[in-house]
Phi, psi and omega in degrees: 000319181298320179294321179295318178298315181298315182294317182296314179298321180293319181293321181294319190256005190307310185295315180291325177299317178298316182294313182293324177297314181293315179293323177296322178296320178296314182293334182294342181284332187302313180302322179292320179295318178296320181294323178295327183271006186239134172252115184255104181288148179266149174074014180267138178266165177297324180299315179298315180297315182298321178296317180295318180294319182298328179295325183261342180229080179302332181261027180298134179251327183201143173245131175239144173241119180284168181300332180277352179103358179294133180259125182239136180240127171262131186213165173231141176224095186070234179268005184254133175246150181205170178225123181236150167269130187238161177274118183293340180280341181231339184081003181276154180292141172261311180191157171302143184259130173202124177302142180305139180301322181296324181294318178297320182295313181292325180295318179295319178295318182294322186273326188217003180060023183064023183242019178054228186299313178300321179294320178296322178295319179297319178294320178297318178295321178297321177298320177295319178294323176297323177297316178297317179297318182295314182294310180295323179296322178299313181294321178294320179295318179296320178293325182295316185267348177098028175111173183302320185295337183260012189298330183268001185288159178300149183264154177235176185112182179286178188300315181297318180296316181294315180295320180298313181290323181294315179292322178299320180299325180281320193258346194294326181296313179294320179294323178296315178298316179296322181292317180295311182291323178295320178295319179298313182294324177294318178297323178292323179301320181265019177053028174285334172223159182282144175254004178080011178299142183221158175289158176292159175301154177297134179291129182298143182292327181225153173236176182295330176070009181278191180289129181299137175271155172300145182303329183292348183249004183283121184304316182297325179283327176297328183277355183255125180285144176300329180296338180265352186290136167252314185198139174230118178256130182280150176289157179294129183300136178086354179255103183290343180271352181285160184227162170281138172256121185243122176244126182233179179295334183270332182169191183245147185209165170244144182234130178292129184283347180262312182267339184075013181280155175276110185278324181204148181213135175231112182288150174294141177286166177299326179295318180294318179297322177296318180297316181294324176295316180296320177300317180295319179293330181281320186263338185078005179292120185091348176227068189303325180294323177291321178302318179293321178296318178294324178296318177297320177296319181297328177296337178286340184299312178299320180296318178297322179296314182293310181292327177297317177296320179297317179296317179298316181295319177298322179293322178296318180294330182271002181301148185296131172226092185261116178274149176055051180273114182291159177293146183303319186289338184254005186280141171282322179231142177242130176250120179252135189239129173247114185215145176262315183247017176074002183291332181290338182296329178299318177293322179296320178297319179298317178294317179303311182294320181294320178293322178296318179296336177275005176095009181274149166267122191236136172241127180242132184206162173296151180300330180298338183269002181298130181206183180295345178297335182271008187292340182282343183293142179278337183221132176244120175255131179242115178248114185218143170270174174242138182249134174062226186269059178086015184273168176286142174287172189304316185277010181227012188293335182258004187297309184297323177294318179294323182300325182298336182259009183246124178284136182292142175274113185294340179273352184257158175228167183223159174216136182248132176239118182258146178239135180189199182226120186293350178290346187255141183302329183261040181307117176054032183298319181294322176299320177295320178296319180295315180300316180294320181293320178298315180296319180295330180278357177098009177284148183268125182276126179267331178224145176296152178307129177243141183236133182247127182268124174053041174056040183296119177297326181295316180294323178295317179296320179296320177297321178300324177296322177294320177296318178299317178298323179297321185268355174087015175207161183293137179228115182257115177254091183255087182218137173220139177301159177301140185242161182291176176300136180272161180239139178281126181236148179239131181291124178261325186207141173230135179238115186263142176232139173060042182297338178280350180280161177293328181232078182290170180236146178222139172262124183246131179239120184249154170238169176296130184283133173292156179297147179297158182300332182280358185289337182090161185296315185295313180297324179296321181290324184277338185292146177273132179254022182248153174290152172292168179280132176199166177231158174304135183100341172291175184243142173253124177266119182240133176246120176291150177305132180087357179246138180263355181253128179284153171249132185261136179232132179291137184277134179262012182212166169251161181299334177294343177282350177086358178220156169256116190241130176228157180240119191234127171262138180284119182267139177302120181076006181284118184293309185287320180294323177295318178301315181291323180293335181274356180290147175239154178310132184102338178290156184243150172224167172247132181214157175234159182258131172245108181302147180223062187295344179291338185247080178209151175295143177289153177288155177114185187259004178295145182296148178242127180253116182256126183231128180201174175211147178059223182290353175298350178289342185309294181296331179295319176296325177295321178296319180294317180304322183273002181277058182290342176281358177058039174288156183301124182217125186238132182244126172243116187221142180241134175229191182267304182213136183296337181278342186246325186215048171278083186296137176063023183303309181300318180297317182295323177296320178294321181293325174295320183293321182264010170070016168290333175246125184281312180217149176234124178237116182247153177222128179240129187276340186252035174240169177302134184055042182302158183217164176250170187298325180296333176296318179295325178296315181294323179294332182252031188301318181299316179295321179299315179297321179296318180293319179294319178296338179266030179066028179295152179246144182245129176238124184242131179220129179156202184289159180297321180295317177300315182298323179295318178294322178295319178300318179297316179295318181294324177299319178293318181296321186277346185306317179298337178272003185058040177232165170211177182299320181300319180294318178294321181297321181296330179272003181076018183255004176222112184229145183235148168228096189241158181215000000 
């Protein structure tokens, strides 16, 4: 429901939010500009200022002090009236005063869209919608990252989702403040709430009537600090009964022009003071630094509107459209789907179609719709993502409650497939909860719980093979989510290792491919000859000819290195790895970039511990290459034999020499007394504990089996510190990229 409210408010207000955000950002500059042009002396009284002004402006009628400290004098000289900005230290004119025309134009657009009352009402409604968006966005963001403690962690999702959440994380506090104060001021404009406006003090019936004193000698003005002044109106010349009108931050008063006594005073009410504070917080007037901060936040509003619409449109396109969906009561198999952003539905459709081709009657529905109507099915498949900090996704929030009221079908069995990201401590937690709840209720498990990392098509296909074996016939699940635009790359260099081995390894370095000769002059001129933007640790998606599923390879370089570099081991029967191994310099491929911001060294000088095996060294070597600041960086890596596959050996030796790499610990399994990388970790346990105690971060890259062994070793190493891998992972200090 919260997501629906957020989306509806955003769609309704998108255009006005962009307009108000941009105009607010422009207006936020004014307080800072005024403050730069103003010198505010300390310890000066209103009397001193009035005396200085009177010397240069005998016809002064009023002095105003703006929130930024600018002193403005309204005066008459004969038949001529004028307004000047003056120097408070001397009372002399600086320049004629007139607010910039652009500021008046933008202020009118910001406040009323040039539509007077209807425009002001539209702006007020937009402020309320912004408030709704800010509050709902905060809760959605917290659920997305897993709570307040995880707010600074890297974001996941597609590009639009990541940008939307990243800008929201930066701008939401300022937008929330602007929305709250803007809503309040709009309500006050339409007298829906009081603004604390008050009548002036009663004019005294009598004054001293004596000879007027110079303003510089009036006690009431001497007792008033210039810092508190809002406005001072001079009495009409020649009228002994006239008085000074003094408006200050504390209230309004009249001052006798002869005695200088305070004749009447009316303090501002608490409501008025609250309104003035809110006005100041909204505009930044008098708080120029806050104005600039709010302006930067306001610049995020257009971006949030655009990316928010993009995320909504992507979600709409991904909404479930299941063809040939059998009735629940007559289905042989039921597929239940738990999804937050609809991405899991694509996998469900692939399973639905494959089961139908195998002769099954299949019903696919959201997990929330699970009921006794589905009891006739012989097999229940549950495909679910996890939302936030281990919570149920939108289409599965009522599943566990509904399950409690459904008696298990003893003739039926179930299998749970979870989708998530292993970088997060609660990886596929909801899928695990569902699997446990089904078993606890007496349902029979047909397949062990399977978990898919980052929507891997390969893992999904492997799970499909298990389902096919369960059902007694081949089941091909050939599905991959939609991928970004691909880039043409040309192989510049290949470095082969262990060519005599059954499964050799090759390092491939690509550059941006020039357009083919057949492209023509115009296309050649328009084509980009640059690499896309990426960083070491991001992923390159490569599709071999004839294959619809991409294979992802961790990048060992950043685009700033001038090459796209991957490290590939030839897998027995591997279509894509064989394709890449057969490439020769000059050959071209198509690839796309999938950002992987979760797997990068943290900024700062804390030590970084890099752990890998085999081709997992690729991104780790990229991190070391970019460590030009020579921060502490330690590499623990395992290979097979130093003579055949010591990957990146020359580069690593150079990095040790120029101190980009602090220490190198290698383990080779096919030598006498061979060892694995976890062995080197245990041998260096004391140093590992010292590095972790010094806020060290651990990055692990390699096979899933290797990563599991490393976690066991690290738990033993960390035990004396009363820490474990789970605790480090929760703090963002233990990250994995495994395959």
